[in-house]
C-alpha positions as CSV (number, residue, x, y, z in Angstrom):
1,M,7.6,24.5,-42.0
2,K,3.8,25.0,-41.4
3,V,1.8,22.9,-39.0
4,R,-2.0,22.9,-39.4
5,V,-4.3,21.4,-36.7
6,L,-6.9,19.4,-38.5
7,G,-8.3,17.8,-35.3
8,C,-7.4,17.9,-31.6
9,S,-10.3,16.4,-29.7
10,G,-10.3,13.1,-27.7
11,A,-13.6,12.2,-29.3
12,I,-16.4,13.5,-31.6
13,A,-19.2,16.1,-31.2
14,K,-20.2,19.2,-33.1
15,D,-16.9,20.9,-34.0
16,C,-14.9,18.3,-32.3
17,R,-12.6,16.4,-34.5
18,T,-10.0,13.8,-33.6
19,T,-6.3,14.0,-33.7
20,S,-4.6,14.9,-37.0
21,F,-2.0,17.4,-38.0
22,L,-1.0,18.5,-41.6
23,I,2.8,19.4,-41.9
24,D,3.5,21.5,-44.8
25,R,1.3,19.9,-47.6
26,D,2.7,16.5,-47.7
27,V,3.0,15.0,-44.2
28,L,0.1,13.9,-42.0
29,V,0.7,13.1,-38.3
30,D,-2.2,10.9,-37.3
31,A,-5.4,10.4,-39.3
32,G,-8.3,11.2,-37.0
33,T,-11.6,12.6,-38.2
34,G,-10.0,16.0,-38.6
35,V,-8.7,14.8,-42.0
36,G,-12.3,15.1,-43.2
37,D,-11.8,18.9,-43.4
38,L,-9.3,18.6,-46.2
39,T,-10.3,19.0,-49.8
40,L,-9.5,16.3,-52.3
41,D,-6.7,18.3,-53.7
42,E,-5.2,18.7,-50.3
43,M,-5.6,15.0,-49.6
44,K,-3.9,13.9,-52.8
45,D,-0.8,16.0,-51.9
46,I,-0.2,13.9,-48.9
47,E,2.7,11.4,-49.4
48,H,3.5,10.4,-45.9
49,V,1.3,9.5,-42.9
50,L,3.0,9.2,-39.5
51,L,0.9,7.4,-37.0
52,T,1.4,7.5,-33.2
53,H,-0.6,4.4,-32.5
54,S,-3.5,2.3,-33.6
55,H,-6.4,3.6,-31.7
56,L,-9.4,4.6,-33.7
57,D,-9.4,8.3,-32.9
58,H,-6.0,8.6,-34.5
59,V,-6.6,6.3,-37.6
60,A,-10.4,6.5,-38.4
61,A,-10.0,8.7,-41.4
62,L,-7.1,6.8,-42.9
63,P,-8.9,4.2,-45.0
64,L,-11.6,6.7,-46.1
65,M,-9.0,9.3,-47.2
66,I,-7.1,6.6,-49.2
67,D,-10.4,5.6,-50.8
68,S,-11.2,9.2,-51.7
69,I,-7.9,9.7,-53.6
70,A,-7.1,6.3,-54.8
71,S,-8.0,7.0,-58.5
72,Q,-5.5,9.9,-58.5
73,L,-2.6,8.3,-56.8
74,Q,0.6,8.0,-58.9
75,K,2.5,6.0,-56.1
76,P,1.5,4.5,-52.7
77,V,0.9,6.7,-49.7
78,K,3.6,5.8,-47.2
79,I,2.3,4.8,-43.7
80,H,5.0,5.1,-41.1
81,A,4.3,3.4,-37.8
82,L,5.6,1.0,-35.1
83,A,5.6,-2.7,-35.9
84,G,2.6,-3.2,-33.4
85,T,0.7,-0.4,-35.1
86,I,1.2,-1.8,-38.6
87,A,0.2,-5.3,-37.5
88,A,-3.0,-3.9,-35.9
89,L,-3.9,-2.0,-39.1
90,K,-3.5,-5.2,-41.1
91,A,-5.4,-7.3,-38.7
92,H,-8.3,-5.1,-37.9
93,I,-8.7,-2.4,-40.6
94,F,-7.1,-3.3,-44.0
95,N,-8.2,-6.9,-43.7
96,N,-10.8,-7.2,-46.4
97,V,-13.6,-7.4,-43.8
98,I,-13.6,-3.9,-42.2
99,W,-11.9,-2.4,-45.3
100,P,-10.2,-3.6,-48.4
101,D,-6.4,-4.3,-48.0
102,F,-5.1,-1.3,-49.8
103,S,-1.4,-2.5,-49.2
104,R,-2.3,-5.2,-52.0
105,I,-4.7,-3.5,-54.3
106,P,-5.1,-2.6,-57.1
107,T,-2.0,-4.9,-57.2
108,P,0.6,-6.2,-54.7
109,E,3.3,-4.6,-57.0
110,A,1.5,-1.1,-57.2
111,P,-0.7,-0.8,-54.0
112,F,-2.5,2.3,-52.8
113,I,-0.5,2.3,-49.6
114,S,2.9,0.9,-48.3
115,F,3.8,0.2,-44.6
116,H,7.2,1.4,-43.2
117,E,8.2,0.3,-39.7
118,I,9.7,2.9,-37.4
119,R,11.4,2.6,-34.0
120,V,11.7,4.8,-31.0
121,G,14.9,6.9,-31.3
122,E,15.0,6.8,-35.0
123,T,15.1,10.1,-37.0
124,L,13.4,10.0,-40.4
125,E,14.3,12.3,-43.3
126,I,11.1,13.1,-45.2
127,T,10.7,15.9,-47.7
128,G,13.1,18.2,-46.1
129,K,12.0,17.5,-42.6
130,H,13.7,15.8,-39.7
131,I,11.2,13.8,-37.8
132,E,12.5,12.0,-34.6
133,V,10.4,9.2,-33.1
134,L,9.8,9.8,-29.4
135,P,8.8,7.3,-26.7
136,A,5.2,7.2,-25.4
137,V,3.6,5.2,-22.7
138,H,0.1,4.0,-23.6
139,T,-2.1,0.9,-23.7
140,V,-0.9,0.0,-27.1
141,P,2.6,0.4,-28.7
142,A,2.8,4.2,-29.2
143,V,5.2,7.1,-30.0
144,G,5.4,10.9,-30.2
145,Y,7.2,12.9,-32.7
146,A,9.6,15.8,-32.9
147,V,9.5,17.5,-36.2
148,T,11.8,20.2,-37.6
149,S,13.0,21.7,-40.9
150,G,16.0,23.4,-39.2
151,N,14.4,26.2,-37.0
152,G,13.4,24.3,-33.9
153,C,11.2,21.3,-33.1
154,W,7.4,21.0,-33.1
155,V,6.9,18.3,-30.6
156,F,3.8,16.1,-30.1
157,T,3.6,13.6,-27.2
158,G,0.9,11.4,-28.8
159,D,-1.3,9.5,-26.2
160,T,0.7,9.0,-23.1
161,E,0.8,8.8,-19.4
162,R,3.9,9.5,-17.2
163,N,6.8,9.3,-19.5
164,P,10.3,10.0,-18.0
165,A,12.2,9.0,-21.2
166,F,10.2,11.5,-23.1
167,W,11.2,14.4,-21.0
168,R,14.9,13.4,-20.9
169,R,14.9,13.6,-24.6
170,L,12.8,16.8,-24.8
171,N,15.3,18.6,-22.5
172,Q,18.1,17.9,-25.1
173,I,16.4,19.3,-28.2
174,N,15.5,22.8,-29.3
175,V,11.7,22.9,-28.8
176,V,9.6,25.8,-30.1
177,A,6.1,24.3,-29.3
178,L,5.0,21.3,-27.4
179,V,1.6,19.7,-27.9
180,I,0.6,17.4,-25.0
181,E,-2.4,15.4,-24.3
182,T,-4.7,15.8,-21.2
183,A,-7.6,13.6,-21.9
184,F,-9.4,13.6,-18.6
185,S,-10.2,15.9,-15.7
186,N,-8.9,15.3,-12.2
187,R,-12.3,13.8,-11.1
188,E,-11.5,11.0,-13.7
189,R,-7.9,10.7,-12.7
190,L,-8.2,7.0,-12.0
191,L,-9.7,6.4,-15.4
192,A,-6.9,8.5,-16.8
193,K,-4.3,6.4,-15.1
194,R,-6.0,3.1,-16.1
195,S,-6.1,4.1,-19.7
196,L,-2.7,5.6,-19.6
197,H,-3.6,9.2,-20.3
198,L,-3.0,12.4,-18.4
199,S,-5.1,14.5,-16.0
200,P,-4.3,18.0,-15.0
201,H,-2.7,17.0,-11.7
202,V,-0.4,14.5,-13.4
203,L,0.3,17.1,-16.2
204,A,1.6,19.5,-13.6
205,E,4.0,16.9,-12.3
206,E,5.2,15.9,-15.8
207,L,5.8,19.5,-16.8
208,D,7.9,20.0,-13.7
209,L,10.4,17.7,-15.4
210,I,11.2,20.4,-18.1
211,D,14.5,21.9,-17.8
212,K,14.1,25.3,-16.1
213,T,16.2,27.0,-18.6
214,K,13.8,26.3,-21.4
215,S,10.8,28.3,-22.4
216,F,8.2,27.5,-25.1
217,P,4.4,27.4,-25.5
218,I,2.6,24.3,-24.3
219,Y,-0.6,23.4,-26.2
220,I,-3.2,21.1,-24.6
221,T,-4.8,18.5,-26.8
222,H,-7.0,15.4,-26.8
223,T,-9.6,16.5,-24.2
224,K,-12.8,14.7,-24.0
225,P,-15.5,16.9,-25.2
226,A,-17.7,16.5,-22.1
227,E,-14.9,17.5,-19.8
228,T,-13.0,20.2,-22.0
229,E,-14.0,23.2,-19.9
230,L,-13.5,21.5,-16.6
231,I,-10.0,20.3,-17.7
232,M,-8.9,23.7,-18.8
233,S,-10.2,25.3,-15.7
234,E,-8.3,22.8,-13.7
235,I,-5.0,23.5,-15.7
236,Q,-5.4,27.2,-15.3
237,K,-5.8,26.8,-11.6
238,F,-2.6,24.8,-11.5
239,D,-0.7,27.3,-13.6
240,Q,-2.0,30.4,-11.7
241,T,-2.0,29.3,-8.1
242,Q,0.5,26.3,-7.9
243,P,3.5,27.0,-10.1
244,F,5.3,24.1,-11.6
245,G,8.4,24.0,-9.5
246,P,10.2,26.9,-8.0
247,N,9.3,30.2,-9.7
248,V,8.1,28.4,-12.8
249,V,4.8,29.3,-14.6
250,H,4.5,27.8,-18.0
251,D,2.9,29.2,-21.1
252,I,0.0,27.0,-21.4
253,R,-2.5,27.4,-24.2
254,W,-5.5,25.7,-25.8
255,L,-5.1,23.9,-29.0
256,R,-7.9,24.3,-31.6
257,A,-8.7,22.9,-34.9
258,G,-7.9,25.2,-37.6
259,Q,-4.8,26.8,-35.8
260,E,-1.6,27.1,-37.9
261,F,1.9,27.3,-36.8
262,E,4.8,28.6,-38.8
263,L,8.2,27.2,-37.6
């Protein structure tokens, strides 16, 4: 299984693309602006889109991508999301005001997209991959995902703040890589808490919930471009001078668009 990072920024700027991951050739996790780096041929190979939540930085490219490949589609692209996320997309994007309702055109019987409701704790079986829907704690209904083809799980938190249920489940599965958001620096920790995102100080406390017998790389994502350098320096300070629990120093890395992971 291959995971390709299309976008991993918390907002846009030059070379900063928002959240999207391509798994193999046929599954997209979130549809931020990073989708725009795909070729048309790569876009038309996507059969499933798994959304973590409805915020614009995670769905902005979805309507545009479908528009780009609509004439080549042989069947609807399946959009998998929580009921609240689907409701938001129908009300605010695919509403024939912001964008055409692709779930009903060209015909209700043969639309460009179809919506498929998911629930936390469910495991989807999609093109040879097992995808577990994990809990997230955000300002709108949200989830994370654990994806595997049998050789360990690539885990993505989605947008979340403190999330005990997530760590309980993570400690039960075979994790080979964790992608976790840290949207704000410590100086913006109150804003992070209000918007239900992580800051480095809270990240440290959350990572301390990982079972001490587990070891896997941790990739930081979703930083705001204006704070990226500060966030990383604060995380490095925690990791080097204030270990996460007794004798624990995590393998923390920086996620970048264009990276690929073979699992």
